[in-house]
Biotite code that builds the C-alpha atoms (Angstrom):
import biotite.structure as struc

atoms = struc.array([
    struc.Atom([15.085, -10.598, 21.050], chain_id="A", res_id=1, res_name="MET", atom_name="CA", element="C"),
    struc.Atom([15.086, -6.752, 19.953], chain_id="A", res_id=2, res_name="THR", atom_name="CA", element="C"),
    struc.Atom([12.668, -4.711, 19.696], chain_id="A", res_id=3, res_name="ASP", atom_name="CA", element="C"),
    struc.Atom([9.134, -6.489, 17.614], chain_id="A", res_id=4, res_name="PRO", atom_name="CA", element="C"),
    struc.Atom([8.430, -2.953, 16.304], chain_id="A", res_id=5, res_name="ILE", atom_name="CA", element="C"),
    struc.Atom([11.697, -3.595, 13.635], chain_id="A", res_id=6, res_name="TYR", atom_name="CA", element="C"),
    struc.Atom([10.280, -6.608, 13.388], chain_id="A", res_id=7, res_name="TRP", atom_name="CA", element="C"),
    struc.Atom([7.648, -5.184, 11.826], chain_id="A", res_id=8, res_name="LEU", atom_name="CA", element="C"),
    struc.Atom([8.455, -2.600, 9.146], chain_id="A", res_id=9, res_name="PHE", atom_name="CA", element="C"),
    struc.Atom([11.185, -4.584, 8.469], chain_id="A", res_id=10, res_name="GLY", atom_name="CA", element="C"),
    struc.Atom([7.963, -6.964, 6.876], chain_id="A", res_id=11, res_name="ILE", atom_name="CA", element="C"),
    struc.Atom([6.271, -3.768, 5.883], chain_id="A", res_id=12, res_name="CYS", atom_name="CA", element="C"),
    struc.Atom([9.873, -2.539, 3.870], chain_id="A", res_id=13, res_name="VAL", atom_name="CA", element="C"),
    struc.Atom([10.474, -6.218, 2.565], chain_id="A", res_id=14, res_name="VAL", atom_name="CA", element="C"),
    struc.Atom([6.194, -6.296, 1.500], chain_id="A", res_id=15, res_name="THR", atom_name="CA", element="C"),
    struc.Atom([6.929, -3.174, -0.661], chain_id="A", res_id=16, res_name="GLY", atom_name="CA", element="C"),
    struc.Atom([9.246, -3.248, -2.030], chain_id="A", res_id=17, res_name="VAL", atom_name="CA", element="C"),
    struc.Atom([8.019, -6.504, -3.367], chain_id="A", res_id=18, res_name="LEU", atom_name="CA", element="C"),
    struc.Atom([4.529, -5.150, -3.985], chain_id="A", res_id=19, res_name="ALA", atom_name="CA", element="C"),
    struc.Atom([5.668, -1.741, -5.491], chain_id="A", res_id=20, res_name="SER", atom_name="CA", element="C"),
    struc.Atom([7.732, -3.443, -7.603], chain_id="A", res_id=21, res_name="ALA", atom_name="CA", element="C"),
    struc.Atom([5.544, -5.244, -9.178], chain_id="A", res_id=22, res_name="GLU", atom_name="CA", element="C"),
    struc.Atom([2.909, -2.911, -9.662], chain_id="A", res_id=23, res_name="ASP", atom_name="CA", element="C"),
    struc.Atom([5.378, -0.849, -11.399], chain_id="A", res_id=24, res_name="LEU", atom_name="CA", element="C"),
    struc.Atom([6.283, -3.976, -13.970], chain_id="A", res_id=25, res_name="TRP", atom_name="CA", element="C"),
    struc.Atom([3.112, -5.462, -14.215], chain_id="A", res_id=26, res_name="ARG", atom_name="CA", element="C"),
    struc.Atom([0.071, -2.535, -12.823], chain_id="A", res_id=27, res_name="ARG", atom_name="CA", element="C"),
    struc.Atom([-1.294, -5.333, -10.019], chain_id="A", res_id=28, res_name="LYS", atom_name="CA", element="C"),
    struc.Atom([-0.251, -6.678, -6.613], chain_id="A", res_id=29, res_name="VAL", atom_name="CA", element="C"),
    struc.Atom([-0.232, -10.735, -7.091], chain_id="A", res_id=30, res_name="SER", atom_name="CA", element="C"),
    struc.Atom([-2.603, -12.627, -3.605], chain_id="A", res_id=31, res_name="ASN", atom_name="CA", element="C"),
    struc.Atom([0.674, -14.415, -2.855], chain_id="A", res_id=32, res_name="PRO", atom_name="CA", element="C"),
    struc.Atom([2.511, -10.741, -1.788], chain_id="A", res_id=33, res_name="ILE", atom_name="CA", element="C"),
    struc.Atom([-0.320, -9.707, 0.249], chain_id="A", res_id=34, res_name="ALA", atom_name="CA", element="C"),
    struc.Atom([-1.608, -13.303, 1.936], chain_id="A", res_id=35, res_name="VAL", atom_name="CA", element="C"),
    struc.Atom([1.642, -13.212, 2.356], chain_id="A", res_id=36, res_name="GLY", atom_name="CA", element="C"),
    struc.Atom([1.433, -9.915, 4.409], chain_id="A", res_id=37, res_name="ALA", atom_name="CA", element="C"),
    struc.Atom([-1.210, -10.888, 6.455], chain_id="A", res_id=38, res_name="PHE", atom_name="CA", element="C"),
    struc.Atom([0.020, -14.581, 7.300], chain_id="A", res_id=39, res_name="VAL", atom_name="CA", element="C"),
    struc.Atom([3.318, -13.169, 8.288], chain_id="A", res_id=40, res_name="ALA", atom_name="CA", element="C"),
    struc.Atom([1.213, -10.241, 9.975], chain_id="A", res_id=41, res_name="GLY", atom_name="CA", element="C"),
    struc.Atom([-0.667, -13.019, 11.937], chain_id="A", res_id=42, res_name="ILE", atom_name="CA", element="C"),
    struc.Atom([2.355, -14.517, 12.406], chain_id="A", res_id=43, res_name="VAL", atom_name="CA", element="C"),
    struc.Atom([5.027, -12.162, 14.278], chain_id="A", res_id=44, res_name="ALA", atom_name="CA", element="C"),
    struc.Atom([1.996, -10.086, 16.196], chain_id="A", res_id=45, res_name="GLN", atom_name="CA", element="C"),
    struc.Atom([1.237, -13.729, 17.684], chain_id="A", res_id=46, res_name="SER", atom_name="CA", element="C"),
    struc.Atom([4.342, -14.390, 18.940], chain_id="A", res_id=47, res_name="ILE", atom_name="CA", element="C"),
    struc.Atom([4.966, -10.560, 20.093], chain_id="A", res_id=48, res_name="PHE", atom_name="CA", element="C"),
    struc.Atom([1.435, -10.351, 21.534], chain_id="A", res_id=49, res_name="GLY", atom_name="CA", element="C"),
    struc.Atom([-0.073, -13.734, 22.158], chain_id="A", res_id=50, res_name="GLY", atom_name="CA", element="C"),
    struc.Atom([-4.053, -13.660, 22.217], chain_id="A", res_id=51, res_name="LEU", atom_name="CA", element="C"),
    struc.Atom([-4.218, -10.365, 21.643], chain_id="A", res_id=52, res_name="LYS", atom_name="CA", element="C"),
    struc.Atom([-1.996, -9.420, 19.088], chain_id="A", res_id=53, res_name="GLY", atom_name="CA", element="C"),
    struc.Atom([-3.549, -12.005, 16.826], chain_id="A", res_id=54, res_name="ALA", atom_name="CA", element="C"),
    struc.Atom([-6.461, -9.402, 17.411], chain_id="A", res_id=55, res_name="GLY", atom_name="CA", element="C"),
    struc.Atom([-5.038, -6.634, 16.248], chain_id="A", res_id=56, res_name="VAL", atom_name="CA", element="C"),
    struc.Atom([-3.352, -8.724, 13.981], chain_id="A", res_id=57, res_name="ALA", atom_name="CA", element="C"),
    struc.Atom([-7.042, -9.694, 11.769], chain_id="A", res_id=58, res_name="LEU", atom_name="CA", element="C"),
    struc.Atom([-8.565, -6.376, 12.997], chain_id="A", res_id=59, res_name="LEU", atom_name="CA", element="C"),
    struc.Atom([-5.483, -3.990, 11.773], chain_id="A", res_id=60, res_name="GLY", atom_name="CA", element="C"),
    struc.Atom([-6.586, -5.855, 8.208], chain_id="A", res_id=61, res_name="GLY", atom_name="CA", element="C"),
    struc.Atom([-9.952, -6.244, 8.068], chain_id="A", res_id=62, res_name="LEU", atom_name="CA", element="C"),
    struc.Atom([-10.030, -1.765, 8.900], chain_id="A", res_id=63, res_name="VAL", atom_name="CA", element="C"),
    struc.Atom([-7.133, -1.393, 6.235], chain_id="A", res_id=64, res_name="GLY", atom_name="CA", element="C"),
    struc.Atom([-9.388, -3.954, 4.234], chain_id="A", res_id=65, res_name="PHE", atom_name="CA", element="C"),
    struc.Atom([-12.304, -1.832, 4.824], chain_id="A", res_id=66, res_name="VAL", atom_name="CA", element="C"),
    struc.Atom([-10.509, 2.203, 4.264], chain_id="A", res_id=67, res_name="VAL", atom_name="CA", element="C"),
    struc.Atom([-9.882, 0.931, 1.055], chain_id="A", res_id=68, res_name="PHE", atom_name="CA", element="C"),
    struc.Atom([-13.095, -0.774, -0.234], chain_id="A", res_id=69, res_name="LEU", atom_name="CA", element="C"),
    struc.Atom([-14.898, 2.315, -0.643], chain_id="A", res_id=70, res_name="VAL", atom_name="CA", element="C"),
    struc.Atom([-11.995, 3.617, -3.059], chain_id="A", res_id=71, res_name="PHE", atom_name="CA", element="C"),
    struc.Atom([-12.494, 0.117, -4.881], chain_id="A", res_id=72, res_name="TYR", atom_name="CA", element="C"),
    struc.Atom([-15.744, 0.701, -5.531], chain_id="A", res_id=73, res_name="LEU", atom_name="CA", element="C"),
    struc.Atom([-15.698, 3.798, -6.321], chain_id="A", res_id=74, res_name="LEU", atom_name="CA", element="C"),
    struc.Atom([-13.425, 2.633, -9.503], chain_id="A", res_id=75, res_name="GLY", atom_name="CA", element="C"),
    struc.Atom([-9.884, 4.617, -8.133], chain_id="A", res_id=76, res_name="GLY", atom_name="CA", element="C"),
    struc.Atom([-8.053, 1.380, -7.517], chain_id="A", res_id=77, res_name="MET", atom_name="CA", element="C"),
    struc.Atom([-7.392, -2.485, -8.244], chain_id="A", res_id=78, res_name="GLY", atom_name="CA", element="C"),
    struc.Atom([-8.649, -5.540, -5.520], chain_id="A", res_id=79, res_name="GLY", atom_name="CA", element="C"),
    struc.Atom([-4.867, -5.891, -5.061], chain_id="A", res_id=80, res_name="GLY", atom_name="CA", element="C"),
    struc.Atom([-4.103, -2.789, -3.377], chain_id="A", res_id=81, res_name="ASP", atom_name="CA", element="C"),
    struc.Atom([-7.390, -3.586, -0.913], chain_id="A", res_id=82, res_name="ILE", atom_name="CA", element="C"),
    struc.Atom([-5.929, -7.138, -0.435], chain_id="A", res_id=83, res_name="LYS", atom_name="CA", element="C"),
    struc.Atom([-2.235, -5.435, 0.222], chain_id="A", res_id=84, res_name="LEU", atom_name="CA", element="C"),
    struc.Atom([-3.953, -2.385, 2.131], chain_id="A", res_id=85, res_name="MET", atom_name="CA", element="C"),
    struc.Atom([-5.523, -5.805, 4.321], chain_id="A", res_id=86, res_name="ALA", atom_name="CA", element="C"),
    struc.Atom([-1.963, -6.904, 4.879], chain_id="A", res_id=87, res_name="GLY", atom_name="CA", element="C"),
    struc.Atom([-0.433, -3.747, 5.590], chain_id="A", res_id=88, res_name="PHE", atom_name="CA", element="C"),
    struc.Atom([-3.345, -3.682, 8.497], chain_id="A", res_id=89, res_name="GLY", atom_name="CA", element="C"),
    struc.Atom([-1.840, -7.400, 9.696], chain_id="A", res_id=90, res_name="ALA", atom_name="CA", element="C"),
    struc.Atom([1.768, -5.943, 10.918], chain_id="A", res_id=91, res_name="VAL", atom_name="CA", element="C"),
    struc.Atom([1.003, -2.484, 11.694], chain_id="A", res_id=92, res_name="ILE", atom_name="CA", element="C"),
    struc.Atom([1.011, -3.184, 15.327], chain_id="A", res_id=93, res_name="PRO", atom_name="CA", element="C"),
    struc.Atom([-2.260, -1.125, 16.188], chain_id="A", res_id=94, res_name="ASP", atom_name="CA", element="C"),
    struc.Atom([-5.886, -0.043, 14.630], chain_id="A", res_id=95, res_name="VAL", atom_name="CA", element="C"),
    struc.Atom([-5.524, 3.740, 14.783], chain_id="A", res_id=96, res_name="ASP", atom_name="CA", element="C"),
    struc.Atom([-1.890, 4.077, 12.587], chain_id="A", res_id=97, res_name="GLN", atom_name="CA", element="C"),
    struc.Atom([-3.301, 1.469, 10.088], chain_id="A", res_id=98, res_name="VAL", atom_name="CA", element="C"),
    struc.Atom([-5.944, 4.402, 9.919], chain_id="A", res_id=99, res_name="ILE", atom_name="CA", element="C"),
    struc.Atom([-2.820, 7.208, 9.410], chain_id="A", res_id=100, res_name="THR", atom_name="CA", element="C"),
    struc.Atom([-1.169, 4.407, 7.102], chain_id="A", res_id=101, res_name="ALA", atom_name="CA", element="C"),
    struc.Atom([-4.345, 4.905, 4.876], chain_id="A", res_id=102, res_name="ALA", atom_name="CA", element="C"),
    struc.Atom([-4.219, 8.850, 5.294], chain_id="A", res_id=103, res_name="ILE", atom_name="CA", element="C"),
    struc.Atom([-0.637, 8.862, 4.303], chain_id="A", res_id=104, res_name="MET", atom_name="CA", element="C"),
    struc.Atom([-0.932, 6.613, 1.235], chain_id="A", res_id=105, res_name="ALA", atom_name="CA", element="C"),
    struc.Atom([-4.017, 8.558, 0.127], chain_id="A", res_id=106, res_name="ALA", atom_name="CA", element="C"),
    struc.Atom([-1.635, 11.464, 0.437], chain_id="A", res_id=107, res_name="LEU", atom_name="CA", element="C"),
    struc.Atom([1.125, 10.084, -1.674], chain_id="A", res_id=108, res_name="VAL", atom_name="CA", element="C"),
    struc.Atom([-1.170, 8.660, -3.982], chain_id="A", res_id=109, res_name="GLY", atom_name="CA", element="C"),
    struc.Atom([-2.809, 12.505, -4.786], chain_id="A", res_id=110, res_name="ALA", atom_name="CA", element="C"),
    struc.Atom([0.344, 13.830, -5.546], chain_id="A", res_id=111, res_name="VAL", atom_name="CA", element="C"),
    struc.Atom([1.322, 10.810, -7.690], chain_id="A", res_id=112, res_name="MET", atom_name="CA", element="C"),
    struc.Atom([-1.930, 11.129, -9.849], chain_id="A", res_id=113, res_name="ALA", atom_name="CA", element="C"),
    struc.Atom([-1.067, 15.084, -9.240], chain_id="A", res_id=114, res_name="LEU", atom_name="CA", element="C"),
    struc.Atom([2.696, 14.396, -10.947], chain_id="A", res_id=115, res_name="VAL", atom_name="CA", element="C"),
    struc.Atom([0.756, 11.899, -13.243], chain_id="A", res_id=116, res_name="PHE", atom_name="CA", element="C"),
    struc.Atom([-1.912, 13.626, -14.407], chain_id="A", res_id=117, res_name="LEU", atom_name="CA", element="C"),
    struc.Atom([0.817, 16.964, -15.286], chain_id="A", res_id=118, res_name="ALA", atom_name="CA", element="C"),
    struc.Atom([3.526, 14.890, -17.297], chain_id="A", res_id=119, res_name="VAL", atom_name="CA", element="C"),
    struc.Atom([0.714, 13.322, -19.274], chain_id="A", res_id=120, res_name="ARG", atom_name="CA", element="C"),
    struc.Atom([-0.444, 17.500, -19.884], chain_id="A", res_id=121, res_name="PHE", atom_name="CA", element="C"),
    struc.Atom([3.098, 18.058, -20.705], chain_id="A", res_id=122, res_name="VAL", atom_name="CA", element="C"),
    struc.Atom([3.762, 15.682, -23.217], chain_id="A", res_id=123, res_name="LYS", atom_name="CA", element="C"),
    struc.Atom([0.439, 15.766, -25.056], chain_id="A", res_id=124, res_name="LYS", atom_name="CA", element="C"),
    struc.Atom([1.039, 19.048, -25.477], chain_id="A", res_id=125, res_name="LYS", atom_name="CA", element="C"),
    struc.Atom([4.993, 19.165, -26.557], chain_id="A", res_id=126, res_name="LEU", atom_name="CA", element="C"),
    struc.Atom([2.851, 15.931, -29.630], chain_id="A", res_id=127, res_name="SER", atom_name="CA", element="C"),
    struc.Atom([2.954, 16.800, -32.750], chain_id="A", res_id=128, res_name="PRO", atom_name="CA", element="C"),
    struc.Atom([-0.547, 15.903, -32.895], chain_id="A", res_id=129, res_name="GLN", atom_name="CA", element="C"),
    struc.Atom([-1.803, 16.665, -29.359], chain_id="A", res_id=130, res_name="GLY", atom_name="CA", element="C"),
    struc.Atom([-1.866, 13.320, -28.704], chain_id="A", res_id=131, res_name="GLN", atom_name="CA", element="C"),
    struc.Atom([0.247, 10.298, -26.389], chain_id="A", res_id=132, res_name="ILE", atom_name="CA", element="C"),
    struc.Atom([1.980, 8.159, -28.701], chain_id="A", res_id=133, res_name="THR", atom_name="CA", element="C"),
    struc.Atom([3.736, 5.099, -28.682], chain_id="A", res_id=134, res_name="GLY", atom_name="CA", element="C"),
    struc.Atom([5.330, 4.355, -25.163], chain_id="A", res_id=135, res_name="SER", atom_name="CA", element="C"),
    struc.Atom([3.306, 6.957, -23.536], chain_id="A", res_id=136, res_name="GLY", atom_name="CA", element="C"),
    struc.Atom([1.388, 6.965, -20.133], chain_id="A", res_id=137, res_name="LEU", atom_name="CA", element="C"),
    struc.Atom([-0.543, 4.573, -19.042], chain_id="A", res_id=138, res_name="LYS", atom_name="CA", element="C"),
    struc.Atom([-3.434, 5.175, -18.390], chain_id="A", res_id=139, res_name="SER", atom_name="CA", element="C"),
    struc.Atom([-3.631, 3.284, -14.897], chain_id="A", res_id=140, res_name="SER", atom_name="CA", element="C"),
    struc.Atom([-1.396, 4.820, -12.113], chain_id="A", res_id=141, res_name="ILE", atom_name="CA", element="C"),
    struc.Atom([0.202, 1.978, -9.971], chain_id="A", res_id=142, res_name="PRO", atom_name="CA", element="C"),
    struc.Atom([-1.096, 2.763, -6.257], chain_id="A", res_id=143, res_name="TYR", atom_name="CA", element="C"),
    struc.Atom([1.056, 0.413, -4.414], chain_id="A", res_id=144, res_name="ALA", atom_name="CA", element="C"),
    struc.Atom([4.403, 2.509, -4.006], chain_id="A", res_id=145, res_name="PRO", atom_name="CA", element="C"),
    struc.Atom([1.839, 4.779, -2.257], chain_id="A", res_id=146, res_name="ALA", atom_name="CA", element="C"),
    struc.Atom([0.305, 2.549, 0.139], chain_id="A", res_id=147, res_name="ILE", atom_name="CA", element="C"),
    struc.Atom([3.630, 0.984, 0.971], chain_id="A", res_id=148, res_name="THR", atom_name="CA", element="C"),
    struc.Atom([4.840, 5.175, 1.344], chain_id="A", res_id=149, res_name="ALA", atom_name="CA", element="C"),
    struc.Atom([2.012, 5.663, 3.942], chain_id="A", res_id=150, res_name="GLY", atom_name="CA", element="C"),
    struc.Atom([2.657, 2.069, 5.624], chain_id="A", res_id=151, res_name="VAL", atom_name="CA", element="C"),
    struc.Atom([6.408, 3.025, 5.982], chain_id="A", res_id=152, res_name="LEU", atom_name="CA", element="C"),
    struc.Atom([5.240, 6.962, 6.972], chain_id="A", res_id=153, res_name="MET", atom_name="CA", element="C"),
    struc.Atom([3.369, 5.723, 10.258], chain_id="A", res_id=154, res_name="SER", atom_name="CA", element="C"),
    struc.Atom([6.121, 3.893, 11.181], chain_id="A", res_id=155, res_name="PHE", atom_name="CA", element="C"),
    struc.Atom([7.897, 7.350, 12.009], chain_id="A", res_id=156, res_name="ALA", atom_name="CA", element="C"),
    struc.Atom([6.379, 7.168, 15.143], chain_id="A", res_id=157, res_name="LYS", atom_name="CA", element="C"),
    struc.Atom([8.771, 4.535, 16.811], chain_id="A", res_id=158, res_name="TYR", atom_name="CA", element="C"),
    struc.Atom([11.569, 4.720, 14.787], chain_id="A", res_id=159, res_name="LEU", atom_name="CA", element="C"),
])
């Protein structure tokens, strides 16, 4: 059997692609994606690490949830993003890596927000009335791509 880290990374890639696509398209991350990642994480961690692996998955899911809950309570992200990070947290093989992934996701998200604001500013300045009209930018920024990027970057120490 191959190294478990590749299986866990693969689960994160599939989850990230699905969540990012849905968030870009619908501006939400559905429960089946987040719960699917959570369940896949518990199952995979249990297969590879037994009862200890299951414990790591549950703790990782809790840490992922709690870290992003703060941003949710401040109004900075939606509930689907928190559940997605909890799902990723269950898949990530170490709790410290969950925190690293959350920090990296926040950094990627900050860059995305700056780009979003810069594009919005330029569109507003180029608009004849100084307003974004028609197919202007939506007010929300899809955060699943940033979460996915942060999670995948956190695997760099293994790959």
